[in-house]
C-alpha positions in Angstrom: 0.0 0.0 0.0 2.8 2.4 0.9 4.6 1.6 -2.3 1.4 2.2 -4.3 1.0 5.6 -2.6 4.7 6.5 -3.5 4.1 5.6 -7.2 0.9 7.6 -7.3 2.7 10.6 -5.7 5.5 10.3 -8.3 2.9 10.3 -11.1 1.3 13.4 -9.7 4.6 15.2 -9.5 5.5 14.2 -13.1 2.1 15.3 -14.3 2.4 18.6 -12.4 5.9 19.2 -13.9 4.4 18.6 -17.3 1.5 21.0 -16.7 3.8 23.8 -15.4 6.1 23.2 -18.3 3.3 23.6 -20.8 2.0 26.8 -19.1 5.4 28.4 -19.1 6.0 27.6 -22.8 3.9 30.7 -23.3 6.0 33.8 -23.5 4.6 37.1 -22.1 4.0 38.2 -25.7 2.1 35.0 -26.4 -0.1 35.6 -23.4 -0.8 39.2 -24.3 -1.9 38.0 -27.8 -4.7 35.9 -26.3 -7.1 38.7 -27.3 -7.8 37.2 -30.7 -11.0 35.1 -31.0 -9.2 32.6 -33.3 -6.4 32.2 -30.7 -9.1 31.7 -28.0 -10.9 29.1 -30.2 -7.6 27.3 -30.8 -6.7 27.3 -27.1 -10.2 25.9 -26.2 -9.6 23.0 -28.6 -6.5 22.1 -26.5 -6.3 21.1 -22.8 -5.6 24.6 -21.8 -8.5 25.0 -19.3 -7.8 21.8 -17.4 -4.0 22.6 -17.4 -4.7 26.1 -16.0 -7.1 24.9 -13.4 -4.6 22.3 -12.2 -1.9 25.0 -12.0 -4.3 27.4 -10.2 -4.9 24.7 -7.6 -1.4 23.3 -7.1 1.2 25.7 -8.4 3.5 28.3 -6.9 2.1 31.8 -6.6 3.7 32.7 -10.0 2.2 29.6 -11.7 -1.2 30.4 -10.2 -1.0 34.0 -11.3 0.0 33.1 -14.9 -2.7 30.4 -15.1 -5.4 32.7 -13.7 -4.4 35.4 -16.1 -4.7 33.0 -19.0 -8.2 31.9 -17.8 -9.0 35.6 -17.4 -7.9 36.4 -21.0 -10.0 33.4 -22.3 -13.1 34.6 -20.3 -12.8 38.1 -21.6 -13.5 36.8 -25.1 -17.1 36.1 -25.8 -16.2 32.6 -27.3 -14.3 31.8 -24.1 -17.1 33.0 -21.8 -19.6 31.0 -23.8 -17.4 27.9 -23.7 -17.0 28.0 -19.9 -20.7 28.7 -19.3 -22.1 26.2 -21.8 -22.1 23.4 -19.3 -22.6 23.5 -15.5 -19.7 21.1 -15.2 -17.3 23.6 -16.8 -18.6 26.6 -14.9 -18.5 24.8 -11.5 -15.0 23.5 -12.2 -13.8 27.0 -12.8 -15.9 28.4 -9.9 -14.6 25.7 -7.5 -11.0 26.4 -8.3 -11.5 30.2 -8.0 -13.3 29.7 -4.7 -10.5 27.6 -3.3 -8.0 30.2 -4.4 -9.9 32.9 -2.6 -10.0 30.8 0.5 -6.2 30.2 0.4 -5.6 34.0 -0.1 -7.0 34.6 3.3 -3.9 32.9 4.7 -1.4 34.1 2.1 -2.7 37.4 0.5 -1.5 38.3 -3.0 -3.2 41.5 -4.4 -2.0 40.6 -7.9 -3.6 37.2 -7.8 -6.7 38.4 -6.1 -7.2 41.0 -8.9 -7.1 38.3 -11.6 -9.6 36.2 -9.6 -12.0 39.1 -9.2 -11.7 39.9 -12.9 -12.6 36.2 -13.7 -15.6 36.4 -11.4 -16.7 39.7 -12.9 -16.6 38.4 -16.4 -18.5 35.3 -15.4 -21.2 37.6 -14.0 -21.8 38.8 -17.6 -23.4 35.5 -18.4 -26.9 35.3 -17.1 -26.8 31.7 -15.9 -23.4 32.1 -14.3 -24.5 35.3 -12.6 -27.4 33.4 -11.1 -25.1 30.7 -9.9 -22.6 33.3 -8.4 -25.4 34.6 -6.2 -25.0 31.4 -4.2 -21.5 30.2 -4.8 -19.4 33.4 -4.7 -17.1 33.1 -1.7 -18.2 35.0 1.4 -14.7 36.5 1.7 -15.5 38.5 -1.5 -18.8 39.7 0.0 -17.4 41.1 3.2 -14.4 43.1 4.1 -11.9 40.2 4.3 -9.7 41.6 1.6 -10.1 45.3 2.2 -6.4 45.7 3.2 -5.2 43.7 0.3 -7.2 45.8 -2.2 -6.5 49.2 -0.5 -3.9 50.2 -3.1 -5.7 48.9 -6.1 -8.7 51.1 -7.2 -9.2 49.0 -10.3 -9.6 45.7 -8.4 -11.9 47.5 -5.8 -14.1 48.8 -8.7 -14.3 45.4 -10.3 -15.3 43.8 -6.9 -18.0 46.5 -6.4 -19.3 45.9 -9.9 -19.3 42.1 -9.4 -21.3 42.5 -6.2 -23.7 44.9 -7.9 -24.1 42.4 -10.9 -25.0 39.5 -8.6 -27.3 41.7 -6.5 -25.5 41.5 -3.2 -27.0 43.7 -0.6 -24.5 45.9 1.2 -22.8 44.0 4.0 -23.0 46.0 7.3 -19.1 46.0 7.6 -19.0 47.7 4.2 -21.6 50.3 5.2 -19.7 51.1 8.4 -16.7 52.1 6.5 -14.8 48.9 7.2 -15.0 47.8 3.7 -14.5 49.2 0.2 -16.8 52.2 0.0 -14.5 54.5 1.9 -11.7 53.6 -0.5 -13.6 54.4 -3.7 -12.3 57.3 -5.7 -15.1 59.4 -7.3 
């Protein structure tokens, strides 16, 4: 049994190394060019989403940030948003990973990673079915003031979070109304 666990662990490590290697084959220029619908369509025909989700779950902070940025770029294209939201299975796979990442950021905050996560959620809220689902599955930590310190220096991320909460129809949380949240940080 112990030997079987060791072999399984080695397979996971080999798989993760492959996944990270595939993600880092993208140069920064390649990633920035993910704005083209043809490129998005091509990426969706590959295993890019499962690879990114795996890196988002198990990678280093840099791997998670790169993978989340790639998912964000895919979601920002209408073809990518439609692909993710076409089936509940795809949507919930992405939502589950994003939710787990939010929970882990409570312990180890990263404003850069949080910004990409918020942008992914905001784009998902542009799809009616996904928006409905986010009303129940958006992590509570994004609904309250958990990340107010982390987002203090990033007006764009704060604005995206406010828009996300507006889109899903979240009532103001008392801590936000009392000035403990984001409202006092908003720049008019």
